[in-house]
N, C-alpha and C positions, 0 to 999 in steps of 0.2 A: 122462300128460297131467294138467295141473292140474285140481283139483276145487273145487267150491264157489264158483266165480266168480259175480258178480252183474252184470247188465246192465239198463240202462234204455234203451228205444227210444222216441223221441217224434216225433209228427207225424201227418199224416193229412189228412182232409177230402175226399179222392177216392181212387179206386182207384190212381191214378198215384203216390200217396205210400204208401198202405197195403200194396199188394202187394210193393213193394221192401222195406218194413219187415219184413214177414213172412218174405220170402226171406232177409234178413239174420239174423233171429231163428233160423230153421231151420239156417242155416250155423253160427251160434254154438253151437247145441245139438249139432251134429255134432262141432265142435272141443272143446267142453267139455260132455260128456254130463251132468254133475251140476250144471250152472249153473242159476241162477234168472234169469228174464227178466220184467221188468215193462214194460208199455207205458204211456205217458201220451199221451192224445189230447184232443180237444175234445168237450165234452158235446154230445149230440144230433147228432154227425156220424157218418158211415158207419163209422168205425173202431170205435165202441162196439159194433157188431154183428159186423163182419168179424173183428176180432182174437180175441174169445172163440170164434168159430166155428173159428178156426185152432188153438185150444188154448192160448191165452195169456191172462194176467190183464191188465186195463187199468184205469187210473184216469182220470177225466175232469176237465178244467179248464173253467172258465167263460170261454171266450175265443172271439173271432171276428175276422175281418179288419177292417182300417181301410178304410172306403170312400174311393176316390180322389175321388169327387164330393162335393159338399155333401149331407150326409144326416143325418137325425135319429138314425140308428143310431150315428153317431160320438159322440153325447153319452154313451153308456154305455161307450165303449171304454176311457177311463182307469180306470174302476171295474173292468172286466173284467180289464184288464192287471194292476192292483194285486192283485186277488183271485187271479189265476193265478200271479203271481210268488210270493205268499205260500204258496199251496197246493203249488206245484212244489217250493219249498224244503223244506216240511214232508215231502213224499213222499220227496224225495232223502235227507234226513237220516235218516229212519226206515229206508229200504231200504238205504242205504249201498252204492251200486253201485261196482264197479271201473272201469266205463266207461259213459258216456252217449252214445248215438248219436242224431243228429237227421236226419230224412229230409225235412224240409220240411212245410209246413202250419202252421196256426195255433198248435198247442200246442208246437211245437218251439222257438219263440222264448223264451218264459219258462223252459222246462225247461233248455235249453242255457245260457242266460244264468246261471241260478242254479247249475247244475253247475260251470261255469267259475269263478264267484265263490267257490264252496266248495273249489276246487282239485282237483276230480275230473277225470280225463282225459276229453276230449271229442273227438268226431269227427262231421263232417257228411257226408252223402251227397247231393250236388247232382245232380239228374237232368237239368236243362235246360242248353241251350247259353247261356242268358242268365239268371243267377240272380236270385231275388227280393230285395227290399229287406232282409228279415229275415236271410237268409244272408249278405248283404254286410256287414251290421252285425256279425253274430255272428263273422264270419271273423277279426276282430281279436283275439277272445278264445279262439277254438277252437284245439285242438292240431293237428288234421289234417283235410284236406278231400279226399274222394274224388269225382272228377268223371268225366263220360262224354263230354266234348267237349274238343277241343284249344283252345289259346289262352285258357285260363281265368285266366291271370295278369293279364288285363285287369281282373278283378273281385276276385281274391283274392291274398293274399301268396304269391308264387311258391314259397317254401320250404315251404309247408304243403300244396301241391297234389300229389295222386297220381292218375294216370289209371288207373281200374279198369273203366270201363264201368258200365252200369246193371244192377242185379240183376233178373233175370227169373225167372218161375216155370218151372222145368225141365219140369214135366209139360205145360205149354202148348205148348212149342216142339218137343217130341218127336213129329214127324209122319211120319218115314220109314216107308214101307210101309203107311200108314193110309188112302190115298185111297179104295180100294174100300169099306172099312168106313165111312168118313166119308160117302160118297155115300149109302149105305144108311141111315145114322143120320139124315140129313136128308130121305130119300125122294127123292133126285135121280137123274137119268139120267147115264150115263157118256159119252154122245155129244154133249153140249151144254156150252158153257163155263159156269163158275160164278163169279159175282161175290159176294163177301162184303162187306157194308156194316156197319161198326161205329162207333158214336158214343161209345164210352167206357162206363164202368160205369153211368152215369146216362142214356145216350142223348144224342142231339144233335138238337134240334128242327128247326133249319134244314136239316140233311141229310135228316131224315125227311120234311120238306115237299117237298124236291126229288125224293126217291125216289117219294113218293106221286104227285106230278105226272106222273112219267115211267114209271109201272108198265106202261103200254101199250107203251113203248119196249122193255122187257125181253121182253114177250110177242111183239111184232112182229119182233124180231131174234133170236128163239130163244136168249135168254140166261137162264140160271137165276140165281136170287137167294136168298141167305141174308141176311135183313134184321134186324139187332139194333136194336131201337127204344128201349130203356129202358121202364120200367114205365108212365110217364105217357102216352106216345104209343101204347102197344101196342093199346088198344081201337080207336083210329082206324085204325091200320095194318092190324089184323086184319080190320076191316070192309071196307077197301079191297081187300085181297087176296081175301077171300071173294067180293066183288062181281065181281072180275076173273074168278074161277072158271077158273083155268088151272093146269096142273101145273108144278112146278119153281120156284114162288115161295113162299118160306117166311118168315113173320115170327115173331119171338120177342122177348119183353121183355128177356131176359138169356140169354147163352150160358154154361152151366155147364161145358161141355167145349170150351174154345177150341181144343184140339189137333184136334178133329174139324172145326171150322170152318176152321182154317188148312189142314188136309190136303185138304179138299174144294175149296178156292178156287183158281181160276186167276188171279184179280185181287182185290185188296183195296182198298176205299175206306174211309178212316179219318180221324178227327181226328188231330192231330199232337202228342198228349201224348208226353212223353219215354219213358215205359215202353212205350206202344203201338209207338212207332218202334223201340225196342230189340228188342222181340219180332219185329217185321216184318223187321228186318235179319237176324235169326237164321233165320227160316223161309224167307227168300229168295223172296219173291213180288213180282210187279210191283204197285206201289202208287200209288194216287191219294190225295194228302193234301189234306184240307179243314180248314185250321187254324181253331180257334175264335177269333173276335175278342173273346170275352168273358172271356178269361183275363188275370189280372194280368200286367203287363209285356209283354203280347203274346208270351208264351213260345212259343206253338205256331207262330206264323208264323216265328219265328227258328229253331225246331227244323226246320220243314219246309224252310226255305231252305237249311239246312246240307246236306240231301239233294238238293234240287232243283238246287243249283249244281254238284253232282257227277254230274248226270244219273242219280241213283239213285231218283228219285221224280218223279211229275207233280204239280204244284201247281195246285189250283183254289181261287180266292178264295171265301170264304163268301158274300159279297154277290152274286157272279155265278153261283153254282152252279145256280140254277134254269134258267138258259139254257145253261150250259157243262158241267155234270157229265155228263149223259147222252151228249152228243156225244163227250166225252173217254173215257167207258167203251166206247162202240161203236168208236171209233177204235182203242183199245188191244186190244179183243177181235179186231179184224180185222187187227192188225199183229203177226205172229209176231216179226219182227225187233225191233220196239220193246220187246216183252215180254222178249226175250232180252237186249237191251242193259240194261234196267232191272235184271234179275236179276244180270247180270255186275257191274254197278256197285254194287249194294247188298250183295252177298255179302261183300266184304272188310270191311264196316262192322259185321258181326255180332260181338258179344262174348259168348262162351259161359260164361266162368268168373268173372264179375264178383264174385259173392258170396265166392268163395275169395280173390280179390285183396283185397276189403274186410276179410275176417277176418285176413289177413296184416298189413294196416295196423293193425287193432285190436290184434293181438298185441303190436305194438311199444309200445303205450300201457299195457298191463296189467302190473302188477308181480307 
């Protein structure tokens, strides 16, 4: 096996970009045990904490998104972009990578643009069914594009597209034979259904509000709840759960052992981020998706629709969930046939070996 290869991986902003990036980095390390990997992220974003925690070096760029609406924040955007392009070029020249991989997020634009301009092999991993503006622009200069959905030639040059699926954390989706352990982990009973509610790594305020409004519905219908709130909403959620004073309802700011949460759950309520969906397809659970309306390009609604049209997920609109989420949960809990149908339809969509497929594409670009 070749030794001493160097890779830059760029992107971040949310767990949906960071976790695939780390999965790709780990796969590259397996393929090239003596390689060097450097991440480039956005200053003050989540990746500056999560990437070092995973054992990798990271450099930060002074970059943020361009606001779609008229905003004073846009005044600084040209300065941030110029600064980031200059710093990215400096980092790339000094590190001299064999390949630069972009996973989406603010930092990937300047980094991939400069890498391509310097003639360094480049690869994008696009997680969503509807790509963002940055990746659409970059696709003209990038060598290869790994995607997770069909029909992506609508957005990218057809000859550059390779279907690989989305990289997922292997340890998160290994749930076989763990249900009993998982129920004990959360202090839950094995004779009542369990609903897992996850709002992404930062939590989801509107989902949290809908769950808090309907806590009595879980108690009255003998439904157990694992409720991941995000750190900002957690004090309020914990107070509401303590006030209810009933067994089988657990709130937590962040779930460090997602395999336990997936193993315990009979039904999952989730945002429709691309990586969350990729994990849910592999763990094969009945799911209710509540797409975030606050995401650029409305990615999450498009991701959710891709499953909903195949009867592989139930879709609840964010704006309607206070009225419709709890009835949808109760209906699904009470319908074994509906749960079975959802599992049968979601199972074929799971992709287990995306990182291996991405590394194979990467290998074709490395001299």
